[in-house]
C-alpha positions as CSV (number, residue, x, y, z in Angstrom):
1,M,132.6,165.3,50.8
2,A,129.4,167.1,52.2
3,R,128.8,168.3,55.3
4,R,126.6,166.4,57.5
5,N,124.6,166.7,60.8
6,R,126.2,164.8,63.6
7,V,125.3,163.3,66.9
8,G,128.0,163.2,69.9
9,P,126.6,161.7,72.6
10,F,125.9,164.2,74.1
11,G,122.4,164.5,71.5
12,D,123.9,167.6,70.0
13,L,123.9,168.0,66.1
14,H,127.4,169.2,64.7
15,A,128.1,169.7,61.1
16,V,131.3,167.6,60.3
17,P,132.1,165.9,56.9
18,E,132.9,161.6,58.4
19,R,129.2,160.1,58.3
20,G,129.8,157.1,60.6
21,L,128.2,153.7,61.1
22,F,124.6,154.4,61.6
23,T,122.1,157.3,60.4
24,G,119.1,157.9,62.5
25,N,115.5,159.9,63.2
26,R,114.3,162.2,65.3
27,G,111.8,163.9,63.1
28,C,112.1,166.6,60.8
29,L,114.6,169.5,61.6
30,V,114.9,171.6,58.9
31,D,112.7,174.6,57.7
32,D,111.2,175.0,54.5
33,D,114.5,176.1,53.1
34,G,116.5,173.3,54.2
35,Q,118.3,175.3,56.8
36,L,118.4,173.2,61.1
37,K,116.1,174.6,63.1
38,R,115.8,172.1,65.8
39,H,116.8,169.8,67.9
40,H,114.2,166.7,67.6
41,N,110.5,167.2,66.2
42,G,108.9,164.2,68.1
43,S,109.9,160.9,70.4
44,L,110.5,158.7,67.7
45,W,114.4,158.4,67.7
46,I,116.2,155.4,66.4
47,V,119.1,153.8,64.6
48,C,119.1,152.8,61.6
49,H,121.5,151.5,58.6
50,I,123.1,153.8,56.5
51,E,122.0,151.5,53.4
52,F,118.7,149.6,53.6
53,E,116.9,147.9,50.2
54,D,116.5,151.2,47.9
55,F,115.7,153.1,50.3
56,K,116.7,157.0,49.6
57,Q,116.6,159.9,51.5
58,P,117.6,163.1,51.4
59,L,119.8,165.1,54.1
60,D,117.8,168.2,54.4
61,A,114.8,168.5,52.5
62,P,111.5,170.1,54.4
63,K,108.2,167.9,55.5
64,T,110.4,165.0,55.8
65,W,112.5,162.9,58.2
66,T,116.1,164.5,58.5
67,P,118.9,162.1,58.9
68,L,121.4,162.0,61.7
69,F,124.7,160.2,61.8
70,F,125.9,158.5,64.6
71,L,129.8,156.9,64.9
72,D,128.5,153.3,66.3
73,D,125.1,152.1,68.6
74,A,127.2,153.0,71.5
75,V,127.2,157.1,70.7
76,A,123.9,156.7,69.2
77,L,122.2,155.0,72.6
78,A,124.0,157.7,74.6
79,A,122.4,160.5,72.4
80,G,119.0,158.6,73.3
81,H,118.6,156.3,70.2
82,R,117.3,152.9,70.0
83,P,117.7,150.5,67.4
84,C,115.1,150.6,64.1
85,G,112.3,148.0,64.6
86,F,112.1,148.0,60.6
87,C,115.9,148.0,59.0
88,R,117.5,146.7,62.3
89,R,115.0,144.1,62.9
90,R,117.0,141.6,65.5
91,E,119.1,144.2,66.4
92,Y,115.7,145.9,67.9
93,Q,114.5,142.9,69.4
94,S,117.6,141.6,70.8
95,Y,117.3,145.6,72.9
96,R,113.8,145.2,73.7
97,D,113.9,141.9,75.3
98,G,117.1,143.1,77.4
99,A,115.4,146.7,78.4
100,T,112.3,144.3,79.2
101,L,114.6,141.9,81.5
102,G,115.4,145.3,83.3
103,A,112.5,146.5,83.7
104,A,111.4,142.7,85.1
105,S,108.1,143.1,82.6
106,S,106.2,140.2,82.4
107,R,105.7,140.5,78.7
108,P,107.9,142.2,76.1
109,L,107.8,146.1,76.2
110,L,106.0,147.2,73.1
111,A,108.1,149.9,70.5
112,H,105.9,152.9,72.6
113,E,106.5,151.8,75.8
114,L,110.7,152.3,74.9
115,N,110.0,155.2,73.4
116,R,108.4,156.8,76.5
117,R,111.0,155.9,79.0
118,L,113.7,157.0,76.6
119,E,112.2,160.6,76.1
120,G,112.1,160.8,79.6
121,E,115.1,159.8,80.4
122,R,117.0,161.6,77.8
123,H,116.5,166.0,78.6
124,R,115.0,168.1,81.2
125,P,112.3,170.3,79.5
126,G,114.4,172.8,77.1
127,R,114.5,174.3,73.7
128,G,117.4,175.6,71.1
129,L,119.8,173.1,69.3
130,D,122.3,173.2,72.2
131,R,120.5,170.6,74.4
132,A,123.8,169.7,76.5
133,Q,122.4,171.5,79.4
134,D,119.6,170.4,79.4
135,R,120.9,166.3,79.3
136,K,119.7,164.0,82.3
137,I,122.9,162.2,83.5
138,W,122.8,159.7,86.2
139,A,125.7,157.8,88.8
140,S,126.5,154.0,88.9
141,D,129.0,151.8,90.2
142,L,131.4,151.3,87.1
143,D,131.4,148.3,87.8
144,V,128.0,147.6,87.4
145,L,128.4,148.9,83.7
146,P,128.4,146.4,80.0
147,T,130.7,147.5,77.5
148,G,128.9,149.8,75.0
149,T,128.1,152.2,78.1
150,V,129.3,156.2,77.5
151,I,130.3,157.6,80.7
152,L,132.0,160.9,82.2
153,P,135.1,159.6,84.3
154,P,135.9,161.6,87.9
155,G,137.5,164.6,86.6
156,S,136.6,164.1,83.0
157,G,133.9,166.4,81.7
158,E,134.7,164.5,78.2
159,P,132.5,161.4,77.0
160,H,134.6,158.0,77.1
161,L,133.4,154.6,75.9
162,L,133.7,152.0,78.3
163,T,134.5,148.5,77.1
164,T,135.8,144.9,79.5
165,N,139.0,146.7,80.0
166,H,139.8,150.2,79.1
167,L,137.8,153.6,78.8
168,Q,138.2,155.4,75.0
169,P,137.6,159.3,74.6
170,F,135.1,160.2,71.8
171,T,136.0,161.7,68.5
172,F,133.9,162.5,65.5
173,D,136.9,159.9,64.0
174,G,136.6,157.5,66.6
175,W,137.3,156.3,69.5
176,G,140.4,157.8,71.0
177,P,143.9,156.3,72.8
178,P,142.4,154.0,75.1
179,S,142.7,153.9,79.3
180,E,142.6,151.0,81.5
181,R,139.5,150.6,83.1
182,P,139.2,152.2,86.6
183,K,137.6,149.6,89.9
184,A,135.2,150.8,92.6
185,V,134.4,154.7,91.4
186,I,131.2,156.1,91.1
187,V,130.9,157.7,87.3
188,K,128.6,159.7,86.1
189,V,126.3,157.9,82.9
190,L,125.6,159.0,79.3
191,T,123.8,156.0,78.1
192,P,120.2,156.0,79.7
193,P,119.2,153.3,82.1
194,T,116.7,152.1,79.5
195,S,119.6,151.1,77.4
196,V,122.1,150.4,79.6
197,A,119.2,147.7,80.8
198,A,119.6,146.0,77.2
199,L,123.3,146.3,77.1
200,R,123.4,144.3,80.3
201,N,121.3,141.8,79.3
202,G,122.0,140.6,76.3
203,F,121.8,143.4,73.7
204,V,125.4,143.8,71.6
205,A,126.2,147.0,70.4
206,H,128.1,147.4,66.9
207,L,130.9,149.6,68.2
208,H,133.5,151.9,65.9
209,P,136.5,149.6,64.2
210,S,138.8,152.1,66.2
211,A,136.7,150.5,69.8
212,I,139.4,148.4,72.1
213,H,137.5,144.9,72.6
214,V,139.8,143.1,74.9
């Protein structure tokens, strides 16, 4: 199986064989020889269906967008992406409406406004392929965080998926063994505030089958 550029919750790129449920775009990441050189190129970070109509996209062609792959929506959101408004129109509208409610806006947020918000919530200024140290991580009471949020539990530097009653650690193969969701604790949050607002206000993340839904 070909090696693919996979993205974890911190947003870093890794060459691993597993594809995941979704692909995505953050611009052209390769040079003219097809070698991975950039962490991103532009502010359009979206999550797309792996298959859509008859569209084909090379994995590492220069001068066009470089496909990335995500385990599921929770990972893609935590990495700073949002649903595509073209191939995932209904999911995009649900995300937009939830983010709009969270922002207390009197009108639906436009795509470029969502992009600008997420851009400001993702990273501090920096360069290079490894940008984990530049991630903006924020704190929240765990009790108010919705299913689909990715957090760093107390005493752990590893990202975990938050569901109704469980925490599950991230792996590129799927979400790991569940532990009980704690209560009344402050946690570090990887998922940007705009995406947490969308999850809290109606957007339902499409999760990998390994996620515990109860």
